[in-house]
C-alpha positions, 0 to 999 in steps of 0.5 A: 500499499505505501508502494502505491502511494509513493508511485502516485506521489511521484506521478503527481510530481512529474505531471505538474511543475514545481518550484520556480516553474509553478511560481512563474505560472501563478504570477503569469496567471495573475498578470491580467488580474494585477492589471486590472487592479492597477486600471481601476485603483481610485488612487495612484500615490506611488505613480511616478507619472502623477505629479507630471500629469497634475502638472500638464493639467494645471499649465494648460488650464492656466494657459487656456484661461488668460484669454477669458480675461483679455476678452473681458478687457477687450470690450469691458463695457459690453461684458458689464452689460451682458454679464454683470448687470444680468446677474444683478450686481452693483457697479458692473464695471468695477466688477467686470475689471475685478473679473478681467484681472483676476483671470489675467493675473490668477491664470499664470500664477496657476501656470507657474504654480506660484501662489496657486490656491489663492489663484485657483480660489479667485478663478473658481470664483469667476467660474462660479459667477459664470455658471450662475449667469448661465443658469439665469440665462438659459436654466440648467443647460449642459452645453451652457454649463459645460466649459465654466463647470469644468473649469470650477471643477479644476480649480477647486482640485488645486484649491484643495490639492495645492500645485503639486511637486513641480511648482514654484510653490514647492520651492517657496514651501521648502524655503520658508520651512527652513527659515521658520526652522532657523528662527526657531532654533535662534529663539531657543538658544536665546532662551537657553542663553537667557536661562543660563544667565539667570540661573548664574544669577541666582546662584551668585545671589545665594553665595553672596548671601551665605 
């Protein structure tokens, strides 16, 4: 009986691959599932291409947004009459200039990744006002809301996320971090010196009183 069982085991081992071959087969069989898992992964934090993709998005949106400010300045009175007066804001010329310069200044800042969150906040504000105007004029019409809605969504993302890895903000943030650390260190050293001087003075007074 033991001989029969042993021969059966040898037959199984000879029939199926073992060791590295079995591991290779398992990896090959799971490759489609691994690929599918990567495709549907909600976040790719370790993906080196992610900072590049976000930079491309930020720069593209910033560049494309500039012409909106230029168009407003080209006909500021027409924009004020067609947009600002329609939504009922006072001082339509003034707010038209505010919108135009917000886009003219905010868009390049966003593209550079410089003061990205304030720039994104201002730009998102102009797009939300544009969406409100479209709703007043055409109701909840997706074709009218499409462009301003997409822009507002992108600006909201950069308002929350920040500029990303390839930006001026990153270098400014690192510089400010070093500056704060140096000032904190100097403050601690100053406090330590003051404490030592005070301690020495107390010791001297005590020794004199004795």
